C-alpha positions, 0 to 999 in steps of 0.5 A: 096047774097042768100044762097041756098042748091047748095051753101051749097053743094059746099062748103061742097064738097070743104071742103071734097076735101080739107081734102082729099088732106091734108090727102093724102099729110100729110098736117097740121098733117093729114093723111089718115091711117086706122091704127090710130083713127085720120086717120080713122076720117080724112077719114070719115070726107072728105068722108062725106063732099064730099057725103053730098055736092054732095047730096045737089047739086043733090037734089037741082037741081032735086027739 
């Protein structure tokens, strides 16, 4: 199996979505809460994984 940027982007986007869902439903002691440092890190982790994953997919499809 050849690992392409699209596959890497897909994996990153899926990880970000799973972290977002876990943060919203408070699964595995994760919570998206802007009043705590841990909550901010969960939010940043999820958003960055989703954005970078989607950017990798788009860049690979364009070029």
